[in-house]
C-alpha positions as semicolon CSV with decimal commas, in nm:
position;residue;x (nm);y (nm);z (nm)
1;M;5,214;17,029;16,292
2;T;5,286;17,401;16,246
3;L;5,556;17,567;16,047
4;F;5,710;17,699;16,368
5;S;5,748;17,349;16,513
6;L;5,902;17,231;16,192
7;T;6,168;17,498;16,203
8;N;6,283;17,361;16,538
9;R;6,349;17,024;16,381
10;L;6,572;17,148;16,107
11;S;6,812;16,858;16,093
12;R;6,534;16,600;16,051
13;V;6,350;16,813;15,799
14;R;6,660;16,850;15,583
15;A;6,701;16,476;15,569
16;A;6,335;16,395;15,525
17;S;6,222;16,666;15,293
18;K;6,373;16,504;14,985
19;A;6,175;16,189;15,052
20;F;5,852;16,365;15,147
21;I;5,814;16,613;14,866
22;P;5,630;16,450;14,571
23;R;5,819;16,422;14,245
24;C;5,553;16,440;13,976
25;R;5,645;16,345;13,622
26;V;5,533;16,680;13,486
27;Q;5,830;16,913;13,465
28;F;5,829;17,291;13,469
29;H;5,946;17,454;13,152
30;G;6,064;17,782;13,021
31;L;6,346;17,896;13,246
32;S;6,555;17,986;12,950
33;H;6,664;18,325;13,086
34;Q;6,925;18,371;13,353
35;Q;6,756;18,535;13,645
36;G;7,043;18,750;13,773
37;D;6,957;19,117;13,758
38;K;6,665;19,055;13,518
39;G;6,453;18,842;13,747
40;A;6,441;18,686;14,088
41;K;6,779;18,651;14,256
42;A;6,908;18,302;14,322
43;I;6,806;18,192;14,668
44;Q;7,083;18,168;14,919
45;R;7,192;17,819;15,012
46;Q;7,113;17,870;15,381
47;E;6,752;17,950;15,286
48;S;6,695;17,634;15,082
49;W;6,567;17,447;15,388
50;F;6,288;17,704;15,421
51;V;6,170;17,624;15,066
52;K;6,164;17,250;15,137
53;V;5,982;17,289;15,466
54;V;5,711;17,510;15,313
55;C;5,665;17,265;15,024
56;T;5,625;16,972;15,264
57;L;5,382;17,162;15,483
58;F;5,181;17,286;15,186
59;V;5,142;16,939;15,032
60;Y;5,063;16,746;15,352
61;S;4,910;16,998;15,594
62;Q;4,616;17,166;15,421
63;P;4,467;17,402;15,521
64;L;4,747;17,598;15,684
65;D;4,667;17,730;16,031
66;D;4,693;18,094;16,131
67;S;5,038;18,058;16,291
68;S;5,177;17,904;15,971
69;L;5,025;18,178;15,758
70;G;5,165;18,442;15,993
71;Y;5,510;18,292;15,973
72;L;5,492;18,285;15,591
73;I;5,380;18,648;15,578
74;K;5,691;18,748;15,772
75;N;5,942;18,528;15,592
76;L;5,816;18,471;15,236
77;T;5,981;18,686;14,968
78;P;5,921;18,700;14,592
79;S;6,239;18,502;14,528
80;T;6,160;18,227;14,781
81;E;5,802;18,211;14,659
82;F;5,935;18,152;14,306
83;E;6,163;17,875;14,434
84;I;5,873;17,712;14,622
85;V;5,659;17,706;14,306
86;K;5,950;17,561;14,113
87;W;6,034;17,306;14,387
88;L;5,675;17,177;14,397
89;N;5,752;17,051;14,048
90;N;5,387;17,040;13,948
91;P;5,200;17,330;13,782
92;A;4,872;17,241;13,956
93;Y;5,038;17,256;14,302
94;G;5,232;17,563;14,190
95;L;4,917;17,750;14,086
96;K;4,745;17,654;14,411
97;F;5,033;17,791;14,619
98;F;5,053;18,096;14,393
99;E;4,684;18,169;14,454
100;L;4,725;18,110;14,829
101;S;5,016;18,353;14,854
102;R;4,836;18,601;14,630
103;E;4,511;18,603;14,831
104;N;4,628;18,537;15,187
105;L;4,990;18,640;15,217
106;D;4,989;18,972;15,029
107;I;5,307;18,872;14,848
108;T;5,435;19,062;14,547
109;H;5,516;18,795;14,295
110;S;5,818;18,809;14,072
111;F;5,787;18,811;13,694
112;W;5,960;18,472;13,689
113;T;5,683;18,305;13,885
114;Y;5,423;18,406;13,627
115;N;5,662;18,312;13,348
116;L;5,726;17,967;13,497
117;L;5,360;17,882;13,547
118;I;5,249;18,013;13,205
119;R;5,515;17,819;13,018
120;S;5,452;17,502;13,215
121;F;5,077;17,509;13,156
122;C;5,131;17,573;12,785
123;H;5,366;17,276;12,757
124;M;5,101;17,062;12,925
125;G;4,837;17,184;12,680
126;L;4,642;17,361;12,958
127;H;4,609;17,688;12,773
128;G;4,310;17,805;12,975
129;S;4,518;17,781;13,295
130;A;4,803;17,963;13,124
131;K;4,564;18,243;13,028
132;L;4,436;18,255;13,390
133;V;4,791;18,311;13,520
134;F;4,840;18,577;13,252
135;D;4,523;18,751;13,373
136;Y;4,657;18,744;13,731
137;M;4,980;18,891;13,598
138;K;4,804;19,189;13,442
139;I;4,582;19,244;13,746
140;D;4,890;19,245;13,968
141;G;5,047;19,519;13,758
142;H;5,300;19,316;13,561
143;L;5,344;19,330;13,185
144;P;5,476;19,037;12,981
145;D;5,789;19,092;12,780
146;S;5,787;19,027;12,405
147;T;5,952;18,687;12,455
148;L;5,680;18,554;12,687
149;L;5,406;18,705;12,474
150;G;5,552;18,546;12,162
151;F;5,578;18,213;12,339
152;M;5,211;18,223;12,442
153;I;5,091;18,324;12,097
154;S;5,286;18,042;11,934
155;A;5,166;17,789;12,193
156;F;4,803;17,893;12,145
157;G;4,845;17,877;11,767
158;R;4,997;17,528;11,768
159;A;4,701;17,409;11,975
160;G;4,455;17,568;11,731
161;E;4,343;17,814;12,000
162;F;4,337;18,104;11,754
163;D;4,058;18,291;11,933
164;L;4,257;18,278;12,256
165;A;4,564;18,412;12,076
166;R;4,362;18,692;11,920
167;K;4,210;18,783;12,258
168;L;4,556;18,789;12,413
169;L;4,685;19,027;12,146
170;A;4,383;19,253;12,192
171;E;4,447;19,275;12,567
172;V;4,807;19,390;12,531
173;R;4,741;19,625;12,238
174;S;4,720;19,930;12,466
175;D;5,002;19,820;12,697
176;D;5,290;19,923;12,475
177;V;5,408;19,561;12,450
178;M;5,541;19,476;12,105
179;V;5,501;19,130;11,961
180;T;5,803;18,999;11,775
181;V;5,737;18,980;11,402
182;F;5,860;18,621;11,410
183;A;5,593;18,521;11,663
184;L;5,308;18,689;11,477
185;N;5,424;18,555;11,141
186;N;5,432;18,209;11,293
187;L;5,074;18,252;11,415
188;L;4,953;18,387;11,080
189;N;5,120;18,097;10,901
190;M;4,950;17,843;11,126
191;M;4,613;18,011;11,073
192;V;4,651;18,008;10,695
193;K;4,751;17,640;10,697
194;Q;4,443;17,562;10,907
195;N;4,223;17,738;10,647
196;K;4,157;18,030;10,881
197;L;4,246;18,280;10,611
198;E;3,982;18,545;10,682
199;E;4,069;18,534;11,053
200;A;4,438;18,570;10,967
201;V;4,378;18,878;10,751
202;R;4,160;19,031;11,024
203;L;4,428;18,961;11,287
204;Y;4,690;19,125;11,067
205;K;4,474;19,437;11,021
206;E;4,395;19,459;11,393
207;N;4,758;19,449;11,502
208;I;4,937;19,625;11,218
209;E;5,174;19,885;11,364
210;S;5,009;19,873;11,709
211;N;5,159;19,547;11,831
212;F;5,413;19,469;11,561
213;K;5,575;19,592;11,244
214;P;5,533;19,355;10,949
215;D;5,812;19,230;10,730
216;T;5,816;19,078;10,382
217;W;5,743;18,732;10,522
218;T;5,424;18,865;10,684
219;F;5,292;18,978;10,347
220;N;5,409;18,662;10,170
221;I;5,216;18,441;10,413
222;L;4,889;18,627;10,352
223;I;4,945;18,667;9,978
224;Q;5,005;18,293;9,942
225;G;4,690;18,215;10,138
226;L;4,476;18,455;9,935
227;C;4,611;18,335;9,601
228;R;4,553;17,974;9,700
229;V;4,178;18,039;9,734
230;G;4,160;18,253;9,422
231;K;4,141;18,594;9,594
232;V;4,413;18,740;9,376
233;N;4,282;19,098;9,375
234;Q;4,284;19,107;9,755
235;A;4,635;18,961;9,746
236;F;4,734;19,237;9,504
237;E;4,615;19,499;9,753
238;L;4,850;19,359;10,015
239;F;5,125;19,333;9,755
240;N;5,086;19,702;9,671
241;D;5,080;19,798;10,042
242;M;5,419;19,641;10,117
243;R;5,633;19,942;10,037
244;S;5,424;20,174;10,256
245;F;5,542;19,964;10,554
246;G;5,905;19,972;10,446
247;C;5,888;19,620;10,300
248;F;6,000;19,524;9,951
249;P;5,856;19,231;9,757
250;D;6,104;18,950;9,701
251;I;6,095;18,682;9,433
252;V;5,860;18,473;9,652
253;S;5,614;18,763;9,658
254;Y;5,627;18,806;9,281
255;N;5,609;18,433;9,209
256;T;5,308;18,390;9,434
257;I;5,115;18,674;9,272
258;I;5,210;18,566;8,920
259;N;5,111;18,207;8,987
260;G;4,779;18,323;9,133
261;L;4,708;18,540;8,829
262;C;4,792;18,264;8,583
263;K;4,575;18,011;8,765
264;G;4,293;18,264;8,740
265;N;4,350;18,289;8,362
266;E;4,490;18,643;8,393
267;V;4,809;18,538;8,217
268;D;4,876;18,867;8,039
269;R;4,868;19,042;8,375
270;G;5,114;18,784;8,507
271;R;5,336;18,841;8,205
272;S;5,337;19,216;8,277
273;L;5,458;19,149;8,631
274;L;5,732;18,927;8,490
275;K;5,848;19,217;8,273
276;E;5,839;19,441;8,581
277;I;6,073;19,207;8,766
278;R;6,317;19,199;8,475
279;L;6,334;19,579;8,472
280;S;6,366;19,616;8,849
281;D;6,683;19,604;9,057
282;D;6,517;19,432;9,355
283;C;6,522;19,075;9,226
284;L;6,544;18,863;8,914
285;P;6,288;18,620;8,775
286;N;6,373;18,253;8,827
287;V;6,256;17,924;8,680
288;V;5,939;17,934;8,893
289;T;5,847;18,279;8,759
290;Y;5,880;18,178;8,395
291;T;5,719;17,837;8,444
292;S;5,410;17,990;8,607
293;V;5,343;18,215;8,307
294;I;5,429;17,942;8,054
295;S;5,187;17,709;8,233
296;G;4,918;17,976;8,220
297;Y;4,954;18,013;7,844
298;C;4,951;17,636;7,797
299;K;4,625;17,600;7,992
300;L;4,467;17,861;7,764
301;G;4,597;17,680;7,455
302;K;4,818;17,976;7,362
303;M;5,118;17,763;7,265
304;K;5,274;18,031;7,042
305;E;5,303;18,267;7,340
306;A;5,423;17,983;7,566
307;S;5,697;17,890;7,316
308;A;5,809;18,252;7,280
309;L;5,837;18,291;7,656
310;F;6,030;17,963;7,679
311;S;6,281;18,102;7,427
312;E;6,301;18,428;7,624
313;M;6,367;18,224;7,937
314;I;6,657;18,039;7,773
315;N;6,805;18,364;7,634
316;S;6,793;18,523;7,979
317;G;7,013;18,246;8,116
318;T;6,741;18,088;8,328
319;V;6,764;17,710;8,304
320;P;6,426;17,536;8,262
321;G;6,334;17,254;8,497
322;V;6,140;16,932;8,457
323;V;5,814;17,111;8,547
324;T;5,877;17,366;8,269
325;F;5,913;17,092;8,009
326;N;5,616;16,900;8,149
327;V;5,372;17,192;8,115
328;L;5,489;17,258;7,759
329;I;5,465;16,891;7,656
330;D;5,120;16,867;7,812
331;G;5,011;17,189;7,638
332;F;5,133;17,075;7,296
333;G;4,973;16,735;7,351
334;K;4,632;16,886;7,432
335;A;4,666;17,109;7,126
336;G;4,732;16,801;6,911
337;D;5,084;16,920;6,817
338;M;5,277;16,603;6,897
339;L;5,576;16,703;6,682
340;S;5,640;16,999;6,912
341;A;5,564;16,789;7,220
342;K;5,817;16,526;7,117
343;S;6,069;16,798;7,029
344;M;6,042;16,937;7,383
345;Y;6,084;16,586;7,521
346;E;6,402;16,539;7,320
347;K;6,547;16,870;7,449
348;M;6,522;16,769;7,814
349;D;6,853;16,584;7,837
350;S;7,048;16,880;7,699
351;F;6,925;17,088;7,996
352;G;7,003;16,819;8,250
353;C;6,638;16,723;8,301
354;S;6,520;16,363;8,322
355;A;6,170;16,270;8,211
356;D;5,941;16,160;8,494
357;V;5,601;15,993;8,512
358;V;5,427;16,326;8,437
359;T;5,636;16,377;8,121
360;L;5,562;16,034;7,977
361;T;5,197;16,038;8,083
362;S;5,154;16,369;7,898
363;L;5,309;16,218;7,585
364;I;5,090;15,908;7,612
365;N;4,783;16,128;7,655
366;G;4,879;16,345;7,359
367;Y;4,919;16,052;7,121
368;C;4,595;15,896;7,246
369;R;4,413;16,224;7,176
370;I;4,515;16,216;6,810
371;G;4,429;15,846;6,783
372;D;4,787;15,715;6,759
373;V;4,754;15,453;7,031
374;N;5,044;15,246;6,899
375;Q;5,282;15,539;6,945
376;S;5,146;15,594;7,296
377;L;5,217;15,228;7,378
378;Q;5,580;15,285;7,278
379;F;5,607;15,545;7,553
380;W;5,426;15,304;7,786
381;S;5,706;15,056;7,713
382;A;5,965;15,332;7,757
383;M;5,841;15,382;8,112
384;K;5,928;15,021;8,193
385;V;6,271;15,056;8,034
386;R;6,339;15,371;8,239
387;N;6,201;15,203;8,551
388;I;5,937;15,475;8,588
389;C;5,620;15,354;8,754
390;P;5,297;15,464;8,582
391;N;5,048;15,644;8,804
392;V;4,673;15,608;8,820
393;Y;4,624;15,857;8,536
394;T;4,872;15,679;8,308
395;F;4,669;15,361;8,348
396;A;4,337;15,541;8,300
397;I;4,450;15,714;7,979
398;T;4,598;15,398;7,828
399;I;4,305;15,173;7,917
400;N;4,048;15,423;7,789
401;A;4,233;15,468;7,459
402;L;4,255;15,091;7,402
403;C;3,886;15,047;7,480
404;K;3,790;15,323;7,234
405;E;3,965;15,122;6,962
406;N;3,785;14,808;7,081
407;R;4,115;14,653;7,193
408;I;3,952;14,531;7,511
409;H;4,178;14,230;7,565
410;E;4,487;14,453;7,562
411;A;4,307;14,688;7,800
412;R;4,230;14,389;8,020
413;E;4,602;14,304;8,038
414;V;4,687;14,662;8,136
415;L;4,419;14,640;8,404
416;R;4,577;14,322;8,541
417;E;4,911;14,503;8,559
418;L;4,746;14,782;8,757
419;Q;4,617;14,533;9,012
420;C;4,972;14,408;9,069
421;R;5,094;14,755;9,164
422;N;5,060;14,948;9,487
423;I;4,817;15,197;9,335
424;V;4,475;15,282;9,473
425;P;4,254;15,269;9,161
426;K;3,938;15,463;9,085
427;P;3,617;15,335;8,921
428;F;3,681;15,539;8,605
429;I;3,976;15,310;8,527
430;F;3,767;14,991;8,536
431;N;3,451;15,127;8,373
432;P;3,573;15,138;8,007
433;V;3,688;14,774;8,025
434;I;3,364;14,661;8,191
435;D;3,170;14,852;7,924
436;G;3,376;14,697;7,646
437;F;3,309;14,341;7,760
438;C;2,939;14,416;7,817
439;K;2,904;14,550;7,463
440;A;3,092;14,245;7,334
441;G;2,837;14,027;7,511
442;N;3,093;13,878;7,751
443;L;2,906;13,953;8,074
444;D;3,088;13,685;8,270
445;E;3,422;13,857;8,213
446;A;3,263;14,193;8,293
447;N;3,133;14,053;8,624
448;R;3,477;13,909;8,703
449;I;3,632;14,253;8,653
450;V;3,370;14,404;8,885
451;A;3,453;14,142;9,151
452;E;3,822;14,234;9,121
453;M;3,732;14,602;9,130
454;E;3,535;14,570;9,454
455;K;3,850;14,449;9,631
456;K;4,015;14,784;9,554
457;C;3,737;15,043;9,527
458;E;3,360;15,079;9,524
459;P;3,167;15,083;9,193
460;D;3,013;15,418;9,103
461;K;2,695;15,520;8,919
462;V;2,859;15,463;8,579
463;T;2,965;15,110;8,675
464;F;2,614;15,012;8,783
465;T;2,458;15,173;8,473
466;I;2,693;14,982;8,241
467;L;2,612;14,654;8,414
468;I;2,236;14,706;8,425
469;I;2,212;14,797;8,055
470;G;2,459;14,522;7,962
471;H;2,256;14,254;8,139
472;C;1,933;14,393;7,994
473;M;2,073;14,367;7,642
474;K;2,152;14,000;7,698
475;G;1,812;13,930;7,852
476;R;1,956;13,848;8,195
477;M;1,683;14,041;8,371
478;L;1,704;13,886;8,717
479;E;2,071;13,982;8,736
480;A;1,989;14,330;8,610
481;I;1,727;14,368;8,885
482;N;1,975;14,249;9,149
483;I;2,233;14,502;9,027
484;F;1,969;14,776;9,040
485;D;1,878;14,681;9,398
486;K;2,243;14,672;9,498
487;M;2,292;15,014;9,343
488;L;2,015;15,155;9,562
489;S;2,140;14,975;9,874
490;V;2,480;15,144;9,855
491;G;2,318;15,487;9,820
492;C;2,389;15,531;9,448
493;T;2,101;15,703;9,267
494;P;2,035;15,575;8,914
495;D;1,982;15,826;8,637
496;G;1,686;15,844;8,403
497;V;1,855;15,650;8,121
498;T;1,925;15,356;8,350
499;V;1,574;15,345;8,491
500;H;1,406;15,386;8,151
501;S;1,622;15,113;7,996
502;L;1,554;14,872;8,280
503;I;1,177;14,935;8,282
504;S;1,153;14,897;7,905
505;C;1,342;14,569;7,908
506;L;1,136;14,435;8,197
507;F;0,814;14,498;8,007
508;K;0,958;14,337;7,693
509;A;1,066;14,038;7,902
510;G;0,712;13,997;8,035
511;M;0,790;14,118;8,388
512;P;0,540;14,405;8,439
513;N;0,530;14,370;8,818
514;E;0,905;14,423;8,842
515;A;0,879;14,710;8,593
516;F;0,624;14,891;8,809
517;R;0,830;14,822;9,126
518;V;1,136;14,982;8,965
519;S;0,921;15,272;8,843
520;T;0,776;15,326;9,191
521;I;1,118;15,317;9,359
522;A;1,260;15,560;9,104
523;S;0,965;15,800;9,129
524;L;1,022;15,833;9,506
525;D;1,347;16,010;9,429
526;T;1,267;16,373;9,354
527;K;1,557;16,391;9,113
528;L;1,403;16,124;8,898
529;A;1,032;16,178;8,960
530;S;0,971;16,391;8,652
531;S;1,166;16,161;8,420
532;T;1,069;15,816;8,546
533;S;0,697;15,832;8,627
534;V;0,514;15,589;8,402
535;D;0,153;15,502;8,340
536;N;0,004;15,179;8,215
537;N;0,118;15,246;7,858
538;A;0,469;15,372;7,948
539;H;0,637;15,057;7,832
540;L;0,510;15,122;7,480
541;R;0,715;15,441;7,443
542;I;1,030;15,392;7,655
543;N;1,360;15,284;7,496
544;R;1,217;15,085;7,210
545;D;1,569;15,052;7,075
546;V;1,694;14,837;7,365
547;F;1,733;14,488;7,228
548;V;1,665;14,191;7,457
549;D;1,804;13,849;7,374
550;A;1,550;13,570;7,372
């Protein structure tokens, strides 16, 4: 059936076309602009039948014959061609008709046809097809506006197609098409979050002032990314360049640079910037600014400077937050000054700050460091009273401190409490308790703890070493060998001390064949070859101090 014959059956076509034309689930997107004078004019109602007829013919009568093509050449306009692509309601069909009209009908397409197809393909995740339509658009002499270009860049960025976005920007660089700063900032932000920092900096340099004019947010995005990976000097270069582009650093810019400097142990440099902010009229330092520098001093153990800056902060009218108190309490605790740490803790309420798990864990750690475990247990109890749940580090610190004082049964009770909580433990929490029971000669309890541990996490090298030496000391050599074999089977490489201890005990226990097997296995590992190779007399000089029970 030809298009001409269809036009003579208008009444039937009008009724049937709605049923015939496929309604795919994929919807076209992106017609956010009113067409009016800016785009294709709305098709006249009396022409709507033409759109439906062409859609029906295109879907069901491929390929079109010469008479149909001739009719379309005479009657197809940019506006009706746009409506046909939209009415097909499927980007794949739309692109096929677009290419047909482009190659065979010599039609000048409207901007809105390209816009519709590009947006639809992007929404479907078919970014290669969207780029193909964009290429057609440029070849046909059309330029995208900043809105469409921004949409494409953002769509490519969300899909991780950063190379495609960069290529797109390079192609329009000489076309006098400006990218909105919002769109490029959005792309840079996505690149930084995806750890594409070097690519983001290169993209910024390639497009600066040619495709877009940066704003303060542009610089903040890159400065944050650079500081996060320790490239503070490079971040400083961008920071110093801001004013040359008419941008002024805000408090986010200053805080990011100061935090980066302090994390890199350049605290005095961060302090100088803090003074610069106080003297400037652009912005004022806030709690984050002061806390970053205070934290830097605390990490360096310079508690006198940290305390002085805390006082300066209070005098300036800046109210400290929980994080401010936490870094000071942790700093005093690591310096062994628990009087100052507790004093800071007691000041928190007067500033409207409530202690959290970090606060109390820092106090517990501080008291454990100076050997006052009983005082640390009082804060452990205070956590329960305040209904603050200990975290994995609170448990680790408390258990380790109890084990150091040989209070292994109390440590065991704390370990049981850990297993009742929704906390994913680590081997370093269990190892001190396992070691304590092994040294006490209670291997059965140590093995029970290991069995409980394996339900939550895998033993590490330290766990296996403790168990092997513990079983050797009690003369339970077969179990020690089984633990050694299990250690190897899970891909955990024993160290020289473990191997030497096991070999020595095997020889003392009258098991030379097993001793040489262990030696051979260990010597195959290049890391241990130099330290574990033994000759026939090796057992006479290895770990003579390891006692084996009869």
